[in-house]
N, C-alpha and C positions, 0 to 999 in steps of 0.2 A: 029089373034089367028089361031093356027094350026088346020086344019080340021081333025076330027077323024070320022071313020065310027061308025056305031051302034055297030059293033062287038068289035071294040077297046074300046069303052066306057064301054061296057059289061065287057070286061076283066079288065079294070082299076077298075071298081066297085068291081069286085070279089077279086082283089088283094089289095084293099085299106086297108081293115082291117088287113090283114096279114102283109102288108108292114108297117103300122103304128105301130103294135105290135112289129115287128122286129126292126124298128128303135128305138123305146123306149127302147127295151131291150138292144140293143147295146150301147145306150147312158148311161143307167143305170149300165151297167156291169163294175165292177172295172177293169176287164181284158182289156177292150177297152182303159180305161185311161192309164193303165200300158204299153200296147203295143205302144200306141201313144207317151208316154214319152220316151220309150226305142228306138224306130225306127225312130221317127220324122214324120212330116206330109207327106212328099213325099212317103217314104217307106210304112208307114202304110196305106196310101190312096191307093196305088197299091195293097197291100194285101187285103184290105177291098173290093176293086173293084172285085178282083178275087174271094173272098168268096161270095160276093153277086151274082156274075155271076154263080158260081157253085150252089148256092142255087135255083136260079130261073131256072136252067137247060137250060140256053141259051135262054130263052124266052125274046125277046127284049122289049115287052110291059111290062112284069113284072118287067124287070130291069128299064125300064123308070118310072114305078110306084114307084119303090124303090127310084130312083133319085128324083122324084118329091116330095115325102113326106120327103125325107131327106132335100131337099131345103126348103120346108115349115118349117120343124122343125128348120133348120138353121136360116131362117129369123125370126121365132118367138123367137128363142134364142137370136138373135142379137137385136131384139126389146126389149126383156126383159133385155138383157144386157145394151142396151142404156138407157132404162127406169131406170134400177137399177143404171146405171152409173150417170145419171142426179140426181136421188134421193140421190146416194151416194155423188155426187159432192155438192148437196144442203145441205145434212147433214154435209158433210165435212166442207163447208163454215160455216154452223151454228155452228159446233163444233169448227172450228178455231175462229169464233167470240166469242164463249163462252169461249174458251181457253184463247184468249187475254183478254177477260173480266175478267176471273179468274186471269190471270196474273197481270192485272191492279189492280184488288182487292187484289191479294197477295202483290204486290208492295206497295199498300196503307197500307195493314196490316203490311207489313215489316217495312215501315216508322213508322207507329204507334207503332209497337213493339219496334223499335229502340228508338223512343221518350219515349215510356213507360219504356224501360230499362234505358234510360238516367235519366228520373225522378226518377226511382226506385234506381239508383245509388246515385242521389242527396239525395233522402229520406233516404237511407242507411247511407250516409255520415252524414246527419242531425241527424239521430237516434244515430249514433256513437258519434257525438258531444254532443247530449243530454245525452247519457249514461255517457260520460266522465265528463260532467258538473254535472250530478247527483251523480257520484262517488265523484267528488270534494266537491259538497254540503253536501254529506253524511260524508265525511271526516271532513269538516268544522263544520258540525253539531255535530259529535262526539267530536271534540276539544272543541266546545262550551259547550257541556254537561259535558265533563271532567273538564273544567274550572269552570262551575257552580258547579259541585260536590266539586272541591277543594275550590272554594269560600264559598260554603255552609259549608264545614267542618271547614274551617278557621273562618267563622262567628260563628259557634257553639262553637268552641274553644275560640274565643274572648268572646262570651257570658258567657262561663263557667269561663274564666279568670276574666271577669267583675264581675260576681257573687261572685267568690272567693275574688276578691278585695273588693267588697262591704261587704262581710262577714268579711274579715280582718279589713276593715275600721270600721265596726260596733264594732268589738272586740276592735280595737284600741280606738275608742270613749269611749267604756265602760271602757277601761283601763285608758284613760285620765281622764274620769269623776272620776274614782276611785282614780287616782293620784291626781287629783285636790282636791278631798275630803281629801286625805291624806295630801296634801299640806296645805289645809285650816286648817286641824286639827293640822298639824305641826306648822303653822304660829300662829294659836290661842294659841297652847301650848307654842310656843316661846314667843309670846306676854305676855302671862300669866306668863311665867317664868321670863321675863324681868320686868314685873310690880312687881312681887313678889320679884325679886332680888333687883330691884330699891327701893321698899318699905322697904325691910329689910336693905338695905344700908342706906337709909335715916333715918330709925328708929335707926339704930346703930349710925348714925351721931348725931341725936338728943340726944341719951343717953350719948354719949361721951362728946358732948358739954355741955349739962346740968351738967354732973358730974364734968367737969373741970372749967366751967364758970357759977358761980351763977348770978342771976339777979343783974344788976348794973355793970357788967363787961364792961370796956371800950373796944371798938372795932373800927376797921376801916372798912368802908363799901363802896360798889359801887352799885349804883342803876341800872346802865346800864352795858355797857361793862366794864370788869374789866381792866381798864387802868389808869395809873398815881398813885398818892398817895392815892386817895380816901378821904373820909371824916370821921370824928371821932364823935362817940356818945357812949351812954351806953345802955345796954339792959334793957328793962323794963318788959320783960316777959321771961319765960323759952322758949327754943327752942321747936317747935311743928311740927308735920307732917301735912302739909296743903293738904287737899283734898285726903289724903292717898297716895301722891306721892312725895311731895317736903318738905324738912326740912327748916323751916323758923324761924325767930325770929323778934320781934318787938323792935324798938329802940326809945329812947327818942328824941322827936322833929322831928321825921320822920313819915310821913304818910304811912300807909301801911306796910307790912312786908318786910323783906329782906331775900333772900335765904342764908343759911349758906355757900353756895359756894362763896358768895360775902361778907362774913364776915371774918374778920381777927382780932382775939383778940390782944390787945396791952398790952405790960407789963407795970409795974409801972415805971421802969426806962425810957422807951420810953415816957411815958406820962409826966414825970417830965422834960425831955429834951425839 
């Protein structure tokens, strides 16, 4: 260590406060930073040395005090800068790690986002397919409903036609019954007319026969089918209407009566022959 006298130490103590204040003022003055930036370290260092020399009026000890405290401030600033640099490096490393972690997380999120987008695209495609199927199903349902409506309308028309046919059938049945009644009445009237006509004809035949052929008239008769010459006999009764419908006569030697349709009178000449 440099040996100082008691007087030197006294001078250093006296100038310490002023020197420290001056150094701090120069360091904090924006003009100092501006001049350093404009002139560079070498030029501004010379100017600053001259300024300090003029300030201390050439006192070597004061100038030495200025230099000492400037050196102390420089060392302290370097120490702070080193500490700040280490802290900044540590924080930088932490920030870098954090950034890379964020990058990895972002990459992961990006991959998840891409996968999500892919899934979303598939879901959208599935939704579009479902919507298309839904539209097709709605169209088919509309067709089914329209067909059902047409079928219902046709069914109602068929029911109306069926009811109309049933009504017409009932009317026809009533008309048929009426016609059957009329036919029955006509048939009965025809039968009655035929019976009356036949009876009148047979009565007329009886009257004509009795008027022309008295009892004992020789006749030729046929008991069955009127074929051949028949047989000969004489009437023993007048002709009569049997049971109200057949003209008959009874003959000698013949059991039962013979219908006048199977009787043929024989003339006297034919009998003589």
